[in-house]
NUMARPA-808768 format. One record per residue: residue in one letter; x, y, z of N, C-alpha, C in turn. Coordinates in steps of 0.001 Angstrom, whole numbers, plus 500000, padded with zeros to 6 digits. Layout:
<nodes>
> residuo/nc1/nc2/nc3/cac1/cac2/cac3/cc1/cc2/cc3
> A/X/Y/Z/X/Y/Z/X/Y/Z
...
</nodes>
This chain:
<nodes>
> residuo/nc1/nc2/nc3/cac1/cac2/cac3/cc1/cc2/cc3
> M/494750/501846/470513/495787/502839/470114/496193/503697/471325
> A/497531/504084/471398/497965/504929/472434/498772/506053/471817
> S/498793/507125/472509/499526/508320/471991/500717/508582/472945
> L/501899/508798/472250/503211/509096/472879/503605/510459/472500
> I/504318/511117/473483/504896/512485/473161/506369/512300/473413
> Y/507138/512892/472450/508580/512850/472611/509099/514201/473094
> K/509955/514191/474184/510654/515329/474669/512070/515275/474349
> P/512607/516164/473529/514102/516102/473319/514809/516576/474469
> P/516087/516118/474638/516846/516537/475807/517288/517985/475729
> A/517495/518521/476907/517806/519957/477042/518967/520291/476082
> G/518793/521271/475204/519856/521737/474358/520044/520794/473198
> G/519094/519763/472989/519234/518794/471956/518582/519195/470724
> N/518582/518232/469770/517896/518471/468467/516481/518565/468584
> L/515891/519631/468063/514412/519824/468163/513656/519406/466910
> E/514357/518785/466062/513782/518320/464814/513062/516967/465011
> A/512220/516646/464088/511576/515290/464121/512437/514121/464088
> V/512109/513118/464895/512930/511814/464823/512058/510665/464467
> E/512786/509682/463852/511989/508428/463435/512443/507307/464369
> V/511508/506502/464631/511691/505221/465265/511366/504122/464346
> R/512306/503275/463916/512097/502152/462987/512031/500812/463794
> L/510973/500082/463706/510947/498789/464308/511465/497763/463394
> S/512540/497278/463566/513177/496278/462608/512664/494851/462787
> V/512061/494523/463870/511589/493171/464084/510116/493097/463745
> G/509730/492210/462921/508352/491811/462752/507736/492829/461712
> S/507135/494038/462225/506235/494799/461447/507048/495726/460538
> G/508231/496220/460785/508875/497118/459968/508195/498591/459976
> M/507418/498789/461024/506790/500061/461261/507797/501211/461426
> I/507440/502394/461002/508170/503578/461220/507274/504666/461836
> Y/507682/505108/463018/506938/506219/463648/507747/507503/463730
> T/507142/508641/463352/507848/509864/463232/507337/510851/464385
> F/508182/511336/465223/507829/512103/466345/508357/513555/466219
> S/507461/514473/466215/507853/515920/466294/507836/516251/467803
> P/508804/516974/468322/508803/517360/469808/507462/517906/470239
> G/506916/517346/471267/505715/517919/471946/504412/517576/471278
> V/504479/516834/470202/503244/516564/469409/502866/515083/469635
> P/501546/514870/470028/501189/513414/470250/501211/512603/468933
> T/501826/511384/469092/501847/510485/467981/501238/509111/468338
> D/500305/508683/467567/499621/507469/467806/500524/506239/467537
> V/500559/505333/468548/501392/504186/468433/500493/502919/468811
> L/500695/501850/468007/500014/500652/468403/500301/500133/469721
> P/499383/499634/470487/499661/499197/471860/500875/498193/472032
> E/500960/497244/470937/501984/496281/471061/503395/496875/470790
> H/503384/498064/470307/504759/498715/469957/505167/499754/471089
> V/504292/499960/472020/504571/501088/472975/505910/500957/473704
> S/506099/499683/474233/507360/499496/475100/508655/499670/474184
> N/508611/499144/473047/509892/499275/472121/510063/500672/471663
> V/509026/501358/471379/509120/502786/470936/509544/503701/472048
> T/509039/503469/473239/509349/504194/474465/510827/503986/474753
> A/511351/502769/474727/512696/502406/474976/513611/503165/473905
> A/513228/503175/472657/514004/503887/471636/514111/505352/471941
> L/512968/506011/472256/513042/507378/472564/513910/507734/473776
> Q/513758/506918/474798/514634/507198/475901/516064/506973/475726
> A/516377/506084/474705/517795/505850/474448/518543/506966/473624
> L/517695/507831/473085/518218/508939/472193/519249/509784/472942
> A/519058/510065/474275/520003/510914/474975/520240/510396/476370
> G/520008/509102/476521/520361/508470/477786/519614/509011/478885
> T/518335/509159/478821/517496/509690/479853/517559/508833/481151
> L/517284/509495/482267/517029/508627/483463/515990/507736/483256
> P/516204/506421/483517/515145/505419/483455/513956/505664/484332
> T/512784/505111/483993/511647/505337/484929/511848/504667/486232
> E/511629/505367/487244/511786/504737/488543/510811/503519/488850
> A/511283/502585/489537/510343/501578/490025/509389/502197/491055
> A/508107/501555/491177/507215/502127/492075/507830/502215/493460
> P/507556/503263/494238/508106/503287/495648/507239/502399/496426
> T/507755/502181/497781/507005/501487/498762/506404/502431/499753
> V/505130/502300/500082/504505/503142/501048/503984/502351/502188
> S/504407/502827/503428/503957/502142/504620/503360/503221/505595
> L/502581/502763/506476/501922/503620/507514/502674/503663/508766
> V/502739/504794/509345/503383/505025/510742/502312/505698/511652
> G/502115/505141/512834/501246/505712/513795/499822/505098/513655
> P/498909/505648/514475/497615/505153/514508/496919/505239/513108
> G/496111/504243/512791/495464/504146/511584/494028/504612/511488
> G/493380/504410/510376/492001/504635/510239/491294/503482/509501
> D/490153/503762/508914/489389/502750/508274/489847/502407/506910
> G/490877/503157/506411/491468/502921/505106/490587/503476/503939
> T/489470/504143/504233/488708/504617/503067/489277/505857/502459
> T/490244/506538/503088/490912/507643/502484/492208/507056/501786
> T/492365/507354/500601/493482/506755/499766/494636/507809/499626
> Y/495823/507321/499736/497020/508170/499394/497863/507497/498455
> T/498241/508175/497389/499030/507550/496331/500172/508472/495969
> Y/501291/507891/495716/502571/508609/495495/503289/508101/494209
> E/504116/509061/493637/505032/508614/492634/506352/509436/492897
> V/507486/508893/492406/508795/509554/492574/509483/509876/491276
> V/510105/510981/491163/510782/511443/490016/512309/511596/490319
> A/513178/510876/489465/514597/511120/489679/514930/512374/488690
> V/515841/513168/489167/516267/514396/488436/517725/514314/488108
> D/518184/514691/486955/519603/514761/486606/519846/516074/485951
> A/520995/516276/485439/521364/517580/484828/520455/518091/483720
> D/519821/517018/483016/518932/517419/482030/517566/517867/482517
> G/517207/517405/483676/515926/517772/484180/515248/516529/484805
> D/513907/516647/484925/513080/515545/485553/513031/514326/484577
> G/513162/513186/485324/512964/511888/484581/511558/511562/484463
> I/511293/510417/484022/509898/510000/483889/509312/509533/485253
> P/508183/509907/485661/507614/509503/487022/507550/508038/487178
> S/507731/507585/488362/507631/506108/488648/506128/505744/488517
> A/505947/504354/488539/504606/503944/488814/504111/504398/490164
> T/502799/504512/490368/502275/504993/491648/502225/503817/492647
> A/502166/504286/493898/502085/503228/495004/501276/503781/496135
> S/500592/502962/496869/499773/503364/498068/500158/502451/499248
> P/499776/502961/500386/499938/502103/501604/499093/500843/501516
> P/499478/499808/502375/498526/498628/502388/497115/498926/502739
> A/496203/498238/502213/494797/498367/502592/494510/497880/504006
> A/493458/498495/504530/493011/497989/505920/492676/496522/505878
> L/492920/495851/507033/492583/494513/507197/491131/494355/507167
> S/490675/493179/506636/489170/492978/506572/488781/492311/507858
> T/487593/492324/508142/486886/491763/509350/487146/490301/509367
> P/487640/489653/510409/487864/488245/510333/486638/487418/510459
> P/486693/486160/509962/485546/485327/510191/485411/484933/511668
> A/484291/484360/511966/484102/483925/513403/485052/482903/513803
> P/485698/482928/514967/486613/481948/515554/485806/480540/515719
> T/486566/479516/515828/485917/478249/516200/486459/477860/517620
> G/485634/477167/518379/486018/476850/519806/485907/475327/519993
> T/486717/474890/520778/486712/473384/521282/486941/473469/522807
> H/486514/472384/523463/486801/472133/524860/487397/470883/525210
> T/488194/470853/526226/488811/469633/526622/488796/469556/528122
> A/488761/468384/528682/488800/468171/530096/490109/468706/530683
> A/489977/469520/531696/491100/470072/532395/490883/470287/533887
> S/491713/471074/534503/491515/471462/535858/491368/472929/536005
> T/490483/473603/535215/490278/475037/535370/489123/475315/536259
> N/488944/476644/536592/487843/477000/537395/486629/477578/536596
> L/486643/477236/535289/485545/477583/534436/484286/476663/534795
> T/483146/477448/534758/481896/476764/535085/481211/476192/533922
> V/480287/475313/534125/479481/474687/533043/478743/475844/532364
> G/478665/475708/531004/477922/476664/530303/478209/476590/528784
> T/477592/477548/528037/477851/477593/526599/478727/478840/526430
> Y/479838/478653/525763/480806/479688/525629/480853/480177/524131
> T/480844/481467/523875/481012/482026/522494/482016/483145/522523
> A/482598/483441/521357/483627/484444/521292/483597/485179/519994
> K/484338/486307/519945/484632/487029/518715/486077/487171/518554
> A/486579/487422/517318/488012/487646/517043/488141/489005/516341
> T/489315/489623/516411/489719/490772/515599/491154/490542/515185
> Y/491514/491255/514134/492897/491275/513692/493555/492483/514151
> T/494897/492441/514418/495541/493714/514754/496878/493899/513874
> N/497273/495108/513622/498620/495429/513068/499209/496642/513806
> A/500160/497229/513268/500880/498364/513905/500017/499623/513976
> Q/498946/499630/513109/498105/500836/513070/496968/500685/514038
> G/496346/499467/514252/495130/499366/515074/494553/498035/515071
> E/493196/497993/515026/492510/496687/515272/491290/496810/514416
> T/490887/495642/513878/489572/495574/513048/488401/495577/513984
> V/487190/495614/513446/485988/495377/514238/485940/493897/514552
> G/485027/493514/515484/484919/492178/515884/484334/491280/514853
> S/484650/490004/514718/483991/489091/513815/482574/488831/514259
> A/481889/488084/513447/480653/487448/513935/480920/486580/515173
> T/479896/486376/515956/480026/485487/517142/480181/484081/516778
> S/481086/483310/517413/481281/481910/517137/480047/481116/517442
> S/480077/479876/517002/479091/478954/517437/479370/478580/518910
> G/478416/478182/519541/478512/477992/521024/479353/476627/521346
> V/480156/476741/522372/480921/475536/522850/480378/475120/524201
> S/479727/473938/524328/479107/473522/525592/480208/472899/526446
> A/480712/473573/527434/481862/473137/528261/481219/472628/529596
> A/481897/471574/530096/481624/471141/531496/482511/471897/532489
> A/482147/471836/533701/482848/472478/534775/484324/471969/534831
> G/485287/472863/534854/486701/472535/534895/487351/472364/533580
> D/486531/472450/532368/487060/472289/531068/487952/473506/530676
> K/488795/473268/529750/489551/474344/529035/488964/474514/527742
> V/488635/475903/527416/488107/476186/526045/489212/476871/525227
> T/489341/476297/524000/490381/476825/523137/489647/477525/521859
> W/490142/478650/521641/489521/479464/520496/490647/479466/519367
> T/490179/479315/518088/491068/479236/517004/490632/480182/515904
> A/491476/481113/515445/491299/481878/514238/492096/481299/513027
> S/491461/480962/511939/492092/480434/510780/492114/481431/509653
> S/492967/481140/508634/493138/482008/507469/493445/483418/507783
> V/494320/483524/508783/494737/484989/509212/495619/485545/508150
> P/495364/486737/507585/496079/487275/506491/497498/487654/506966
> A/498413/487740/505954/499796/488063/506281/499978/489427/506854
> G/499089/490385/506610/499250/491671/507154/498851/491839/508683
> A/498197/490755/509118/497781/490749/510584/499040/490350/511388
> T/499342/491100/512408/500435/490712/513229/499854/490070/514594
> G/498684/490203/514854/498084/489556/516002/496604/489376/515846
> V/495988/488509/516680/494618/488212/516703/494162/488426/518242
> N/493168/489214/518443/492551/489361/519792/491262/488640/519887
> F/491029/487957/521027/489840/487281/521284/488966/487803/522322
> Y/487621/487805/522252/486792/488534/523102/485704/487454/523458
> L/485431/487140/524768/484484/486296/525180/483147/486955/525250
> I/482146/486334/524551/480842/487039/524420/479770/486346/525475
> A/479976/485062/525637/479145/484411/526569/479801/483251/527207
> G/479497/482888/528440/480124/481889/529151/479358/481384/530296
> G/479988/480487/531107/479307/479970/532387/479063/481004/533412
> S/478311/480717/534433/478060/481526/535546/479295/481967/536227
> G/479464/483320/536483/480701/483827/537155/481816/484112/536277
> V/481736/483817/535008/482883/484058/534096/482848/485472/533603
> T/483922/486131/533682/484070/487540/533220/484092/487514/531757
> L/483256/488393/531102/483220/488454/529651/484048/489585/529151
> G/484376/489622/527896/485319/490732/527322/486501/490106/526835
> F/487489/491033/526627/488864/490679/526035/489578/489606/526966
> I/490020/488503/526280/490567/487445/526961/491979/487172/526557
> G/492572/487854/525626/493922/487734/525266/494204/487807/523807
> S/495500/487898/523482/495993/488041/522090/496863/486812/521740
> A/496991/486514/520535/497759/485441/520016/498407/485916/518737
> V/499708/485489/518572/500538/485821/517355/500139/484739/516351
> P/499769/485051/515145/499499/483951/514152/500795/483206/513657
> S/500695/481991/513334/501716/481246/512755/501100/480327/511708
> G/501667/480581/510411/501058/479782/509345/499623/480108/509120
> G/499213/481305/509402/497839/481679/509124/496846/481291/510249
> V/497327/480761/511337/496464/480342/512448/496863/480850/513823
> A/495875/481261/514620/496176/481779/515912/495181/481086/516882
> T/495710/480645/518006/494906/479955/519036/495078/480666/520427
> L/494120/480570/521263/494116/481065/522572/493353/480242/523529
> D/493903/479838/524711/493184/479040/525588/492502/479847/526689
> L/491263/479661/526989/490461/480233/528116/490694/479273/529305
> L/491355/479765/530350/491715/478864/531378/491170/479299/532747
> T/490729/480522/532938/490200/480995/534191/488975/481749/534001
> A/488136/481779/535069/486872/482437/535072/487101/483997/534985
> T/488256/484413/535440/488491/485894/535485/489433/486439/534392
> Q/489628/485573/533362/490614/485928/532267/490115/487071/531543
> G/488856/487329/531328/488384/488444/530653/488526/489815/531423
> N/488605/490948/530797/488696/492232/531539/487650/493180/531157
> T/486494/492797/530565/485209/493467/530260/485424/494482/529099
> V/486714/494617/528494/486766/495330/527273/486194/494659/526047
> T/485416/495429/525290/484684/494751/524229/485405/495063/522895
> A/484991/494335/521917/485717/494536/520513/485445/495979/519894
> P/486315/496552/519267/486207/497852/518601/485004/497876/517724
> V/484395/499039/517541/483259/499342/516556/483760/499954/515326
> A/485029/500337/515250/485612/500898/514040/486946/500232/513658
> N/487131/500103/512378/488376/499571/511991/489441/500579/511902
> T/490648/500388/512601/491727/501337/512524/493053/500668/512071
> T/492913/499770/511112/494134/499105/510626/494598/499634/509266
> G/493938/500640/508711/494294/501218/507402/494706/502522/507472
> S/494743/503218/506292/495239/504606/506264/494277/505592/507026
> P/494855/506575/507724/494033/507555/508471/493201/508491/507579
> S/492208/509011/508136/491376/509993/507383/492137/511229/507025
> A/493139/511582/507824/493957/512780/507633/495393/512415/508145
> L/496423/512957/507326/497801/512772/507698/498168/513840/508791
> S/499106/513328/509644/499486/514334/510715/500970/513923/511137
> T/501468/514644/512131/502856/514369/512586/502823/513056/513411
> S/501712/512524/513828/501673/511241/514523/501167/510179/513692
> S/500602/510372/512549/500027/509340/511653/500264/509776/510257
> Y/501190/509072/509628/501633/509596/508339/502037/508397/507395
> C/502389/508790/506118/502796/507794/505127/504287/507873/504959
> H/505064/506725/505028/506407/506648/504958/506770/506078/503469
> I/507372/506934/502646/507597/506592/501301/509082/506214/501090
> T/509432/505126/500501/510819/504735/500287/510970/504280/498826
> W/512165/504500/498186/512329/504071/496876/513855/503653/496644
> T/514185/503098/495517/515569/502808/495151/516015/503648/493966
> A/517306/503865/493909/517884/504575/492745/517715/503826/491523
> P/517556/504522/490357/517478/503778/489105/518670/502960/488840
> S/518505/501701/488263/519579/500721/488176/520632/501127/487261
> T/520339/501849/486225/521374/502262/485320/521083/503759/484940
> L/522227/504442/484973/522222/505916/484745/523283/506316/483731
> T/523018/507322/482897/524054/507933/482113/524585/509148/482767
> G/523790/509791/483666/524171/510994/484416/523833/510734/485873
> A/524456/511443/486821/524082/511219/488189/522832/511888/488640
> V/522131/511279/489511/520891/511887/490011/521292/513069/490891
> T/520625/514130/490745/520835/515328/491515/520073/515475/492766
> N/518722/515010/492545/517740/514868/493632/516577/514119/493133
> Y/515668/513928/494132/514384/513207/493861/513245/514104/494224
> K/512125/513931/493452/510930/514722/493784/509795/513661/494120
> V/509078/513918/495145/507983/513051/495724/506717/513861/495410
> I/505801/513122/494687/504618/513715/494271/503431/512947/494829
> R/502535/513629/495449/501319/513024/495970/500174/513270/494933
> T/499795/512057/494426/498802/512120/493282/497364/511937/493766
> V/497210/511373/494902/495818/511185/495444/495935/511306/496908
> G/494876/512053/497594/494803/512150/499030/495452/513397/499519
> G/495392/513603/500844/495992/514736/501460/495192/515944/501280
> P/495672/517119/501832/494994/518385/501666/494990/518898/500186
> S/495951/518458/499375/496163/518876/497995/497108/517840/497374
> Q/497182/517875/496044/497925/516962/495287/499003/517796/494508
> G/500206/517027/494274/501237/517683/493618/502589/517354/494257
> L/503523/518196/494062/504871/518074/494624/504840/518286/496156
> V/505251/517315/496967/505287/517447/498395/506689/517570/498898
> A/507741/517158/498129/509033/517230/498582/510046/517081/497553
> T/511138/517803/497631/512369/517587/496767/513564/517317/497763
> V/514108/516083/497576/515124/515599/498531/516459/515457/497866
> A/517561/515352/498488/518910/515124/497955/519055/513707/497349
> S/520065/513677/496465/520241/512405/495800/520672/511305/496682
> N/521170/511564/497870/521488/510416/498767/520359/510062/499728
> V/519193/510657/499578/517962/510343/500314/516943/509553/499606
> T/516574/508501/500097/515701/507552/499442/514389/507283/500260
> S/513938/508222/500966/512716/508151/501770/512240/509465/502132
> Y/510933/509519/502431/510222/510712/502816/508994/510449/503550
> D/508708/511149/504603/507480/511068/505426/506520/512135/505137
> D/505400/511697/504603/504349/512745/504186/503396/512854/505450
> K/503579/513963/506153/502730/514220/507256/501596/515235/507010
> G/501228/515357/505747/499979/516130/505359/500259/517572/505057
> G/501507/517958/504773/501722/519289/504331/501136/519576/502897
> A/500959/520878/502570/500366/521155/501340/501299/520899/500235
> A/500653/520471/499078/501474/520165/497864/501464/521412/496983
> T/502418/521498/496118/502492/522538/495091/502318/521903/493705
> T/501887/522621/492720/501677/522104/491486/502986/521526/490902
> Y/502885/520344/490337/504166/519761/489826/504179/520067/488306
> T/505216/520674/487830/505502/520910/486452/506949/520382/486137
> P/507024/519366/485278/508335/518765/484887/509323/519861/484534
> V/510518/519799/485059/511662/520727/484690/512571/520086/483853
> G/513132/520933/482865/514174/520463/481982/513440/519624/480860
> A/514209/518756/480231/513706/518009/479054/514418/516686/478908
> N/514327/515821/479836/514819/514459/479458/513883/513907/478398
> P/514520/513130/477483/513670/512659/476373/512869/511438/476786
> G/511835/511120/475983/511128/509850/476254/509688/510096/476245
> L/508952/509132/476903/507549/509076/477022/507261/510027/478124
> V/506336/511004/477904/505877/511964/478920/504354/511940/479065
> A/503663/511365/478101/502282/511171/478220/501719/510038/477469
> V/500728/509374/477952/500159/508213/477278/498691/508384/477262
> G/498008/508145/476099/496546/508218/475945/495995/506816/475553
> T/494699/506744/475525/494086/505470/475240/493423/505463/473813
> G/493573/506512/473106/492972/506620/471738/493749/507601/470958
> P/493535/507615/469612/494169/508616/468731/494109/510042/469323
> G/495336/510659/469398/495367/512031/469770/495198/512234/471223
> E/494939/511266/472038/494710/511587/473466/496005/511564/474194
> I/496085/512432/475149/497200/512460/476002/496871/512590/477560
</nodes>
């Protein structure tokens, strides 16, 4: 069972209203403004639509899209947002919530092969690690690969498979090699079709830089002017009245939760750089669903 609350439109009828379901059940639900009314779960969507249609409320916004800008963190700090469209009657129903993409996971160990060539690599057993990269940063290194036994002059090729779509690059780090071969970062590769490969061709290809010890591909631990969440949204597809502005609400994360911005009707994005939020209280009285519970009388 769920509980719905009906809000009448500003200046509208404050008397109870009935919603009759003509298909199937023949159920009748009576709503007094502001009073929770229990509704069967299978009827929630139809009843909600009927309430919203009573005065042509702004439709619920689709969930916004949230992306990260600037250096990232390990992604353990969550940021969640919703957007509210406002018209002359007041605030519409908040959108579904959205968060930035999760941090990339640590990749599996790369695989290595060797082929005869004319390099200056020396005989030995070669091993490597891989990391994923995106616009925010880099994951920690994978487990060390199995050893590749190369002869003098061989080329060693490293392959990372099953690279996730969110990774824009793969870095490879040489962990062990033949005598005189420089260990460390040996290069980056752009994945294609979930696969990235890199050839080790010279003894001095490495530059001694080692794989990171912290994942920086996710959301930062704190928002700032250099590392922040970029929120975008689209206007409701059908309106009976013009949108006057949008409200952006931070529901999780940041120094506080609540209203972080009110922007003009022609603006469909906002950058949350960690400013303090204020308590969000819906303004006006667009009709429709304003609260949902999971049991009788809950809101």
